[in-house]
C-alpha positions in Angstrom: 0.8 83.1 83.4 1.2 83.2 87.3 3.5 80.1 87.2 5.7 81.9 84.6 5.9 84.9 87.0 7.0 82.7 89.9 9.6 80.9 87.7 10.9 84.2 86.4 11.4 85.5 90.0 13.2 82.3 91.1 15.6 82.4 88.0 16.2 86.1 88.5 16.9 85.8 92.2 19.3 83.0 91.6 21.2 85.1 89.0 21.4 88.1 91.3 22.7 86.0 94.2 25.3 84.5 91.9 26.4 87.9 90.6 26.7 89.4 94.1 28.7 86.4 95.4 31.1 86.6 92.4 32.0 90.2 93.2 32.1 92.2 96.4 32.0 95.6 94.9 29.3 97.2 92.7 29.9 96.9 88.9 30.9 100.1 87.0 30.6 101.0 83.4 33.6 100.0 81.4 33.6 103.3 79.5 32.1 106.8 79.4 30.1 105.9 76.3 26.3 106.4 76.5 25.0 103.0 77.3 21.4 102.1 76.2 19.8 98.7 76.8 16.7 97.7 74.9 14.7 94.5 75.2 13.3 94.2 71.6 14.3 95.0 68.1 11.9 98.0 67.4 13.3 99.8 70.5 16.8 99.1 69.4 16.2 100.4 65.9 14.5 103.5 67.1 17.4 104.3 69.4 19.8 104.0 66.5 17.6 106.3 64.4 17.4 109.0 67.0 21.1 108.8 67.8 21.9 109.0 64.1 25.6 109.7 63.6 26.1 109.6 67.4 25.2 105.9 67.5 28.8 105.0 66.8 29.7 106.7 70.0 27.2 104.8 72.1 26.9 101.3 73.4 23.4 100.0 72.3 22.4 96.5 73.5 19.4 94.5 72.3 18.6 91.8 74.9 16.3 89.6 72.8 18.9 88.8 70.2 18.6 85.0 69.8 15.3 84.6 68.1 13.4 84.0 71.3 10.3 86.2 71.5 9.2 88.5 74.3 6.8 86.0 75.8 9.5 83.3 76.3 12.5 85.5 77.3 14.4 85.0 80.5 17.4 87.3 81.2 20.9 86.0 81.8 23.3 87.2 84.5 25.1 89.2 81.8 21.7 90.8 80.8 21.1 91.8 84.4 24.7 93.3 84.7 24.1 95.3 81.5 20.9 96.8 82.8 22.5 97.6 86.2 24.9 100.2 84.9 23.2 101.5 81.8 22.2 105.1 81.2 18.8 104.3 79.6 16.8 101.1 79.8 13.8 100.6 77.4 11.3 97.8 77.8 7.7 97.0 76.7 6.2 96.8 80.2 3.7 94.0 79.9 3.2 90.8 81.7 6.1 89.2 79.8 8.4 91.7 81.4 7.6 90.6 84.9 11.3 90.1 85.6 12.2 93.8 85.0 11.2 95.2 88.5 13.7 92.9 90.2 16.4 93.6 87.7 16.0 97.4 88.2 16.1 97.0 92.0 19.7 95.8 91.5 20.7 98.9 89.4 24.1 100.5 90.3 23.4 103.5 88.2 20.9 105.5 90.2 20.6 108.1 87.5 19.4 105.6 85.0 16.4 106.7 82.8 13.8 104.0 82.2 11.2 104.0 79.4 8.2 101.6 79.8 6.4 101.6 76.4 3.0 100.8 77.9 3.4 103.6 80.4 4.3 106.1 77.7 1.2 105.1 75.6 -1.1 105.3 78.6 -4.8 105.0 77.8 -4.1 104.0 74.2 -2.9 100.6 75.4 -5.5 97.9 74.7 -6.6 94.9 76.7 -5.9 91.5 75.1 -9.2 90.2 73.6 -10.6 86.9 72.5 -12.7 87.2 69.4 -15.3 84.8 68.1 -13.8 81.4 67.1 -10.5 82.0 68.8 -9.0 79.5 71.2 -9.5 80.8 74.8 -6.7 80.9 77.4 -6.8 78.2 80.1 -9.3 79.0 82.8 -8.1 79.8 86.3 -8.1 76.8 88.6 -10.8 76.8 91.2 -9.8 78.7 94.3 -7.2 80.9 92.5 -7.6 84.7 92.6 -9.0 86.3 89.5 -6.2 87.3 87.1 -5.4 90.9 86.6 -6.2 92.6 83.3 -3.7 91.5 80.6 -2.7 94.1 78.1 -1.8 93.5 74.5 2.0 94.1 74.5 2.5 94.4 70.8 2.3 98.2 70.8 5.2 98.6 68.3 3.0 97.2 65.5 1.1 100.5 65.2 2.9 103.2 63.3 1.0 105.8 65.3 2.3 104.3 68.5 5.8 104.3 67.0 5.6 108.1 66.5 4.8 108.6 70.2 7.5 106.2 71.4 10.2 107.7 69.1 9.4 111.1 70.4 9.7 109.9 74.0 13.1 108.2 73.3 14.3 111.4 71.8 13.3 113.4 74.9 14.9 111.0 77.3 18.2 110.8 75.3 18.2 114.6 75.3 18.0 114.5 79.1 20.9 112.2 79.5 23.0 113.8 76.8 21.8 117.5 76.7 24.8 118.5 74.5 23.2 116.6 71.6 19.6 117.2 72.4 18.9 119.3 69.3 20.4 116.6 67.1 18.2 113.9 68.6 15.1 116.0 68.2 15.9 116.7 64.6 16.5 113.0 63.9 13.3 112.0 65.6 11.2 114.6 63.8 12.6 113.5 60.4 11.9 109.9 61.2 8.4 110.6 62.5 7.6 112.2 59.1 8.5 108.9 57.4 6.3 107.0 59.9 3.5 109.4 59.2 3.9 109.0 55.4 3.9 105.2 55.7 0.8 105.4 57.9 -0.9 107.3 55.1 0.1 104.6 52.6 -1.5 102.0 54.9 -4.7 104.0 54.9 -4.8 104.2 51.1 -4.3 100.5 50.8 -7.1 99.7 53.2 -9.4 102.3 51.7 -9.0 100.6 48.3 -9.0 97.0 49.5 -11.5 94.4 48.3 -11.9 92.9 51.8 -11.8 94.6 55.3 -11.1 91.4 57.3 -7.9 89.4 57.8 -7.8 85.7 58.8 -4.8 84.4 60.8 -4.1 80.6 61.1 -1.8 81.5 64.0 -1.6 83.8 67.0 -2.6 87.4 66.4 -0.2 90.2 67.6 -1.5 92.7 65.1 -4.5 94.2 66.9 -3.0 97.7 67.1 -2.4 97.7 63.4 -5.8 96.5 62.4 -7.5 98.9 64.8 -5.6 101.8 63.3 -7.2 101.2 59.9 -10.6 99.9 60.9 -10.0 96.3 59.9 -11.7 93.2 61.4 -9.9 89.9 62.1 -10.3 86.3 63.0 -7.5 84.2 64.4 -6.6 80.9 66.0 -5.0 82.3 69.1 -4.5 85.6 71.0 -1.2 87.4 70.4 0.5 86.2 73.6 -0.6 82.6 73.4 1.9 79.8 73.7 -0.5 77.3 72.0 0.6 75.6 68.8 -2.3 73.3 68.1 -5.8 74.5 67.3 -9.0 72.5 68.2 -11.1 71.0 65.4 -13.8 73.6 66.3 -11.4 76.5 65.8 -10.2 75.2 62.5 -13.7 74.6 61.2 -14.8 78.0 62.4 -12.0 79.8 60.5 -12.5 77.7 57.4 -16.1 78.6 57.4 -15.2 82.3 57.8 -12.8 82.1 54.9 -15.7 80.7 52.8 -18.2 83.2 54.1 -15.9 86.2 53.5 -14.5 84.9 50.2 -10.9 85.9 51.2 -8.1 84.4 49.2 -5.3 84.5 51.7 -4.6 83.2 55.3 -1.9 84.9 57.3 0.7 83.5 59.7 3.5 85.3 61.5 7.3 84.9 60.9 9.0 81.8 62.1 5.6 80.1 62.6 4.6 76.6 61.6 2.0 76.8 58.8 0.2 73.5 59.7 -2.9 75.2 61.1 -3.2 77.5 58.1 -2.9 74.4 55.8 -5.6 72.6 57.8 -7.9 75.6 57.6 -7.4 75.6 53.8 -8.1 71.9 53.5 -11.5 72.5 55.2 -12.6 75.3 52.9 -14.8 74.8 49.9 -12.2 75.8 47.3 -9.1 74.7 49.1 -7.0 77.1 47.0 -6.1 80.0 49.4 -2.6 81.3 49.7 -0.6 81.4 53.0 1.1 84.7 53.5 3.7 85.6 56.2 3.6 89.0 58.0 6.4 90.1 60.3 5.6 90.9 63.9 9.3 91.6 64.6 9.3 89.3 67.7 12.2 87.2 66.4 14.3 89.9 64.7 18.0 89.7 65.6 21.2 91.7 65.1 22.0 89.3 62.2 18.9 90.6 60.5 20.0 94.1 61.3 23.3 93.5 59.6 21.4 92.2 56.6 19.6 95.5 56.4 16.4 95.0 58.5 14.9 98.2 60.0 11.6 98.8 61.7 10.6 101.0 58.7 11.6 98.4 56.1 9.7 95.6 57.8 6.6 97.7 58.1 6.9 98.6 54.4 7.1 94.9 53.6 4.1 94.2 55.9 2.1 96.7 53.9 2.8 94.8 50.7 1.7 91.6 52.5 -1.4 93.3 53.9 -2.3 94.6 50.4 -2.2 91.1 49.0 -4.2 89.7 51.9 -7.0 92.2 51.4 -7.4 91.7 47.7 
Protein backbone atom coordinates (compact mmCIF):
# COMPACT_ATOMS: atom_id res chain seq x y z
CA UNK A 1 0.00 0.00 0.00
CA UNK A 2 2.86 2.41 0.84
CA UNK A 3 4.54 1.74 -2.53
CA UNK A 4 1.22 2.59 -4.21
CA UNK A 5 1.12 5.93 -2.37
CA UNK A 6 4.69 6.76 -3.49
CA UNK A 7 3.95 5.85 -7.11
CA UNK A 8 0.72 7.87 -7.00
CA UNK A 9 2.63 10.91 -5.78
CA UNK A 10 5.32 10.59 -8.47
CA UNK A 11 2.73 10.22 -11.25
CA UNK A 12 0.66 13.11 -9.95
CA UNK A 13 3.69 15.37 -9.53
CA UNK A 14 4.78 14.64 -13.10
CA UNK A 15 1.33 15.53 -14.46
CA UNK A 16 1.19 18.76 -12.47
CA UNK A 17 4.63 19.84 -13.75
CA UNK A 18 3.56 19.01 -17.31
CA UNK A 19 0.32 20.93 -17.03
CA UNK A 20 2.06 23.99 -15.53
CA UNK A 21 4.76 24.03 -18.18
CA UNK A 22 2.14 23.78 -20.92
CA UNK A 23 0.35 26.93 -19.83
CA UNK A 24 1.68 29.99 -17.99
CA UNK A 25 -1.69 31.21 -16.75
CA UNK A 26 -4.19 29.49 -14.41
CA UNK A 27 -6.96 27.53 -16.14
CA UNK A 28 -10.49 28.92 -16.04
CA UNK A 29 -13.85 27.27 -16.41
CA UNK A 30 -15.02 27.22 -19.99
CA UNK A 31 -18.58 28.16 -19.00
CA UNK A 32 -20.69 29.44 -16.14
CA UNK A 33 -22.36 26.04 -15.73
CA UNK A 34 -22.22 24.44 -12.31
CA UNK A 35 -19.29 22.01 -12.60
CA UNK A 36 -19.28 18.95 -10.36
CA UNK A 37 -16.54 16.30 -10.43
CA UNK A 38 -17.13 12.90 -8.83
CA UNK A 39 -14.75 9.97 -8.59
CA UNK A 40 -17.15 6.99 -8.65
CA UNK A 41 -20.53 6.06 -10.10
CA UNK A 42 -22.70 6.22 -6.93
CA UNK A 43 -21.60 9.83 -6.30
CA UNK A 44 -22.28 10.68 -9.96
CA UNK A 45 -25.75 9.16 -9.82
CA UNK A 46 -26.63 10.86 -6.53
CA UNK A 47 -25.62 14.25 -7.93
CA UNK A 48 -27.88 13.72 -10.95
CA UNK A 49 -30.76 12.73 -8.68
CA UNK A 50 -30.37 15.77 -6.43
CA UNK A 51 -30.04 18.15 -9.39
CA UNK A 52 -33.08 16.63 -11.08
CA UNK A 53 -34.17 18.80 -14.00
CA UNK A 54 -31.22 21.10 -13.29
CA UNK A 55 -28.75 18.35 -14.26
CA UNK A 56 -29.01 19.39 -17.92
CA UNK A 57 -27.73 22.82 -16.93
CA UNK A 58 -24.69 21.44 -15.11
CA UNK A 59 -21.44 19.75 -16.13
CA UNK A 60 -21.16 16.51 -14.16
CA UNK A 61 -18.00 14.44 -14.54
CA UNK A 62 -17.31 10.88 -13.35
CA UNK A 63 -13.56 10.26 -13.25
CA UNK A 64 -13.65 6.46 -12.90
CA UNK A 65 -15.37 5.88 -16.21
CA UNK A 66 -13.28 3.19 -17.89
CA UNK A 67 -14.06 0.14 -15.77
CA UNK A 68 -11.00 0.57 -13.53
CA UNK A 69 -12.04 0.34 -9.90
CA UNK A 70 -11.22 2.72 -7.07
CA UNK A 71 -8.19 0.76 -5.88
CA UNK A 72 -6.37 0.86 -9.23
CA UNK A 73 -7.25 4.37 -10.41
CA UNK A 74 -4.60 6.94 -11.29
CA UNK A 75 -5.77 10.41 -12.46
CA UNK A 76 -4.77 11.81 -15.85
CA UNK A 77 -3.67 15.37 -16.51
CA UNK A 78 -7.20 16.05 -17.82
CA UNK A 79 -8.66 14.72 -14.56
CA UNK A 80 -6.46 17.06 -12.52
CA UNK A 81 -7.47 19.99 -14.73
CA UNK A 82 -11.16 19.18 -14.26
CA UNK A 83 -10.79 19.06 -10.49
CA UNK A 84 -8.83 22.31 -10.44
CA UNK A 85 -11.68 24.57 -11.57
CA UNK A 86 -14.79 22.66 -10.49
CA UNK A 87 -17.40 24.03 -8.09
CA UNK A 88 -17.90 20.76 -6.19
CA UNK A 89 -15.55 17.79 -5.92
CA UNK A 90 -16.80 14.52 -4.39
CA UNK A 91 -14.54 11.59 -3.51
CA UNK A 92 -14.52 8.59 -1.17
CA UNK A 93 -11.58 9.62 0.98
CA UNK A 94 -9.90 6.29 1.75
CA UNK A 95 -6.37 5.10 1.13
CA UNK A 96 -7.09 4.59 -2.58
CA UNK A 97 -7.66 8.34 -2.87
CA UNK A 98 -4.18 9.20 -1.65
CA UNK A 99 -3.64 11.30 -4.79
CA UNK A 100 -6.47 13.71 -3.97
CA UNK A 101 -4.62 15.98 -1.51
CA UNK A 102 -2.02 16.89 -4.13
CA UNK A 103 -4.71 17.39 -6.77
CA UNK A 104 -6.62 19.78 -4.53
CA UNK A 105 -3.45 21.75 -3.76
CA UNK A 106 -3.40 22.71 -7.45
CA UNK A 107 -7.01 23.99 -7.45
CA UNK A 108 -7.58 27.31 -9.21
CA UNK A 109 -11.13 27.66 -7.84
CA UNK A 110 -10.55 28.63 -4.21
CA UNK A 111 -14.33 28.58 -3.57
CA UNK A 112 -14.58 24.90 -4.44
CA UNK A 113 -16.67 22.76 -2.09
CA UNK A 114 -15.21 19.33 -1.32
CA UNK A 115 -17.16 16.31 -0.06
CA UNK A 116 -15.16 13.45 1.45
CA UNK A 117 -17.58 10.55 1.97
CA UNK A 118 -15.64 9.02 4.85
CA UNK A 119 -15.47 12.39 6.63
CA UNK A 120 -19.22 12.89 6.22
CA UNK A 121 -19.97 9.47 7.72
CA UNK A 122 -17.54 9.96 10.60
CA UNK A 123 -17.72 7.32 13.33
CA UNK A 124 -19.90 4.99 11.25
CA UNK A 125 -16.94 4.23 8.96
CA UNK A 126 -15.56 0.74 9.65
CA UNK A 127 -12.00 -0.51 9.75
CA UNK A 128 -11.19 -3.16 7.17
CA UNK A 129 -11.25 -6.59 8.83
CA UNK A 130 -9.86 -10.02 8.13
CA UNK A 131 -12.31 -12.76 9.14
CA UNK A 132 -11.56 -16.42 9.76
CA UNK A 133 -10.29 -18.25 6.70
CA UNK A 134 -9.63 -15.10 4.69
CA UNK A 135 -6.31 -14.51 2.94
CA UNK A 136 -4.39 -11.96 4.98
CA UNK A 137 -2.65 -8.93 3.51
CA UNK A 138 1.12 -9.07 3.06
CA UNK A 139 2.92 -8.41 6.31
CA UNK A 140 5.03 -5.30 6.78
CA UNK A 141 8.70 -5.85 5.99
CA UNK A 142 10.97 -5.88 9.01
CA UNK A 143 12.02 -2.38 9.99
CA UNK A 144 9.04 -0.64 8.36
CA UNK A 145 6.81 1.53 10.46
CA UNK A 146 3.49 0.06 11.51
CA UNK A 147 0.79 0.79 8.92
CA UNK A 148 -1.95 3.22 9.75
CA UNK A 149 -5.48 1.94 10.27
CA UNK A 150 -7.06 1.11 6.92
CA UNK A 151 -10.75 1.89 6.60
CA UNK A 152 -13.23 0.02 4.46
CA UNK A 153 -13.90 2.41 1.59
CA UNK A 154 -17.03 0.75 0.19
CA UNK A 155 -19.41 2.97 2.16
CA UNK A 156 -21.85 3.41 -0.74
CA UNK A 157 -22.98 -0.22 -0.42
CA UNK A 158 -25.07 0.67 2.61
CA UNK A 159 -28.44 2.21 1.80
CA UNK A 160 -28.34 3.89 5.20
CA UNK A 161 -25.01 5.51 4.40
CA UNK A 162 -26.44 6.56 1.04
CA UNK A 163 -29.22 8.48 2.80
CA UNK A 164 -26.67 10.47 4.82
CA UNK A 165 -24.48 11.14 1.78
CA UNK A 166 -27.33 12.24 -0.48
CA UNK A 167 -28.44 14.71 2.20
CA UNK A 168 -24.90 16.12 2.39
CA UNK A 169 -24.71 16.46 -1.41
CA UNK A 170 -28.02 18.32 -1.36
CA UNK A 171 -26.76 20.69 1.35
CA UNK A 172 -23.54 21.46 -0.50
CA UNK A 173 -25.24 22.00 -3.85
CA UNK A 174 -27.63 24.36 -2.08
CA UNK A 175 -24.64 26.33 -0.82
CA UNK A 176 -23.04 26.76 -4.25
CA UNK A 177 -26.39 27.36 -5.97
CA UNK A 178 -28.69 28.93 -3.33
CA UNK A 179 -31.24 29.95 -5.97
CA UNK A 180 -32.17 26.27 -6.43
CA UNK A 181 -31.58 25.09 -2.86
CA UNK A 182 -35.24 24.25 -2.23
CA UNK A 183 -35.38 22.15 -5.40
CA UNK A 184 -32.30 20.18 -4.35
CA UNK A 185 -33.72 19.59 -0.88
CA UNK A 186 -37.03 18.39 -2.32
CA UNK A 187 -35.30 16.04 -4.77
CA UNK A 188 -33.05 14.63 -2.05
CA UNK A 189 -35.93 14.08 0.37
CA UNK A 190 -37.98 12.21 -2.25
CA UNK A 191 -35.00 10.03 -3.13
CA UNK A 192 -34.18 9.30 0.52
CA UNK A 193 -37.73 7.99 0.90
CA UNK A 194 -37.00 5.50 -1.90
CA UNK A 195 -33.73 4.47 -0.25
CA UNK A 196 -35.53 3.98 3.06
CA UNK A 197 -38.21 1.86 1.40
CA UNK A 198 -35.58 -0.34 -0.25
CA UNK A 199 -33.76 -0.63 3.07
CA UNK A 200 -36.98 -1.99 4.54
CA UNK A 201 -37.25 -4.49 1.67
CA UNK A 202 -33.75 -5.73 2.52
CA UNK A 203 -34.75 -6.18 6.16
CA UNK A 204 -37.81 -8.22 5.17
CA UNK A 205 -35.75 -10.49 2.90
CA UNK A 206 -33.12 -11.11 5.57
CA UNK A 207 -35.72 -11.67 8.30
CA UNK A 208 -37.37 -14.37 6.17
CA UNK A 209 -34.17 -15.94 4.87
CA UNK A 210 -33.20 -19.58 5.40
CA UNK A 211 -29.55 -18.69 5.98
CA UNK A 212 -27.93 -15.70 7.69
CA UNK A 213 -24.45 -16.10 6.20
CA UNK A 214 -23.03 -15.38 2.75
CA UNK A 215 -19.92 -17.00 1.27
CA UNK A 216 -17.80 -15.10 -1.27
CA UNK A 217 -15.29 -16.83 -3.53
CA UNK A 218 -13.85 -13.41 -4.20
CA UNK A 219 -12.91 -10.19 -2.45
CA UNK A 220 -15.53 -8.81 -0.12
CA UNK A 221 -16.61 -5.15 -0.45
CA UNK A 222 -20.06 -5.69 1.12
CA UNK A 223 -19.28 -5.39 4.82
CA UNK A 224 -21.45 -2.28 5.26
CA UNK A 225 -24.41 -4.04 3.68
CA UNK A 226 -24.17 -7.26 5.71
CA UNK A 227 -23.63 -5.31 8.93
CA UNK A 228 -26.78 -3.28 8.28
CA UNK A 229 -28.87 -6.46 8.33
CA UNK A 230 -26.99 -8.59 10.86
CA UNK A 231 -25.59 -11.08 8.34
CA UNK A 232 -22.35 -13.03 8.75
CA UNK A 233 -19.86 -13.67 5.95
CA UNK A 234 -16.84 -15.63 4.83
CA UNK A 235 -14.70 -14.62 1.86
CA UNK A 236 -11.44 -15.30 0.09
CA UNK A 237 -10.06 -11.75 0.36
CA UNK A 238 -10.72 -8.39 2.00
CA UNK A 239 -12.58 -5.80 -0.08
CA UNK A 240 -9.52 -3.79 -1.09
CA UNK A 241 -7.33 -6.78 -1.92
CA UNK A 242 -5.59 -6.97 -5.28
CA UNK A 243 -5.10 -10.75 -4.95
CA UNK A 244 -6.60 -13.01 -7.61
CA UNK A 245 -5.42 -16.42 -6.43
CA UNK A 246 -6.46 -18.04 -3.18
CA UNK A 247 -4.33 -20.52 -1.24
CA UNK A 248 -5.29 -24.17 -0.92
CA UNK A 249 -6.01 -23.55 2.78
CA UNK A 250 -8.45 -20.74 1.99
CA UNK A 251 -10.27 -22.77 -0.66
CA UNK A 252 -10.62 -25.78 1.66
CA UNK A 253 -11.78 -23.60 4.56
CA UNK A 254 -14.50 -21.99 2.43
CA UNK A 255 -15.56 -25.33 0.96
CA UNK A 256 -15.88 -26.75 4.47
CA UNK A 257 -17.93 -23.71 5.52
CA UNK A 258 -20.29 -24.24 2.59
CA UNK A 259 -20.77 -27.85 3.72
CA UNK A 260 -21.15 -26.89 7.37
CA UNK A 261 -23.68 -24.13 6.69
CA UNK A 262 -25.51 -25.96 3.94
CA UNK A 263 -25.66 -22.86 1.72
CA UNK A 264 -26.54 -23.42 -1.91
CA UNK A 265 -24.84 -20.39 -3.46
CA UNK A 266 -21.40 -18.80 -3.63
CA UNK A 267 -21.08 -15.12 -4.48
CA UNK A 268 -18.62 -13.19 -6.62
CA UNK A 269 -18.58 -9.51 -7.59
CA UNK A 270 -19.09 -8.06 -11.05
CA UNK A 271 -16.30 -8.41 -13.63
CA UNK A 272 -14.63 -11.06 -11.47
CA UNK A 273 -13.11 -14.36 -12.53
CA UNK A 274 -15.14 -17.23 -11.09
CA UNK A 275 -12.23 -19.71 -10.90
CA UNK A 276 -11.94 -19.51 -7.11
CA UNK A 277 -15.69 -20.02 -6.66
CA UNK A 278 -15.59 -23.03 -9.00
CA UNK A 279 -12.65 -24.52 -7.09
CA UNK A 280 -14.50 -24.05 -3.80
CA UNK A 281 -17.52 -25.90 -5.25
CA UNK A 282 -15.29 -28.72 -6.50
CA UNK A 283 -14.08 -29.19 -2.91
CA UNK A 284 -17.54 -29.38 -1.33
CA UNK A 285 -19.36 -32.63 -0.64
CA UNK A 286 -22.24 -32.06 -3.09
CA UNK A 287 -20.36 -29.99 -5.69
CA UNK A 288 -23.65 -28.54 -6.92
CA UNK A 289 -23.73 -24.98 -5.58
CA UNK A 290 -24.61 -22.03 -7.80
CA UNK A 291 -22.34 -19.06 -8.47
CA UNK A 292 -24.15 -15.72 -8.19
CA UNK A 293 -22.84 -12.28 -9.13
CA UNK A 294 -23.57 -9.26 -6.93
CA UNK A 295 -22.74 -5.74 -8.10
CA UNK A 296 -20.40 -3.57 -6.01
CA UNK A 297 -20.60 -0.73 -8.58
CA UNK A 298 -16.82 -0.45 -8.75
CA UNK A 299 -16.74 -0.87 -12.51
CA UNK A 300 -19.93 0.97 -13.51
CA UNK A 301 -19.37 3.41 -16.39
CA UNK A 302 -21.29 6.08 -18.31
CA UNK A 303 -22.05 3.39 -20.90
CA UNK A 304 -23.95 1.53 -18.18
CA UNK A 305 -25.68 4.78 -17.23
CA UNK A 306 -26.86 5.27 -20.81
CA UNK A 307 -28.18 1.70 -20.69
CA UNK A 308 -30.31 2.64 -17.68
CA UNK A 309 -28.13 1.78 -14.68
CA UNK A 310 -28.79 3.78 -11.51
CA UNK A 311 -27.65 3.33 -7.93
CA UNK A 312 -31.19 2.42 -6.93
CA UNK A 313 -31.71 -0.09 -9.77
CA UNK A 314 -28.42 -1.86 -9.01
CA UNK A 315 -29.25 -2.09 -5.30
CA UNK A 316 -32.66 -3.51 -6.24
CA UNK A 317 -30.96 -6.13 -8.41
CA UNK A 318 -28.54 -6.87 -5.57
CA UNK A 319 -31.51 -7.52 -3.29
CA UNK A 320 -32.77 -10.17 -5.71
CA UNK A 321 -29.32 -11.80 -5.75
CA UNK A 322 -29.06 -11.65 -1.96
CA UNK A 323 -32.49 -13.23 -1.55
CA UNK A 324 -31.42 -16.11 -3.77
CA UNK A 325 -28.10 -16.45 -1.94
CA UNK A 326 -29.81 -16.71 1.46
CA UNK A 327 -32.31 -19.39 0.47
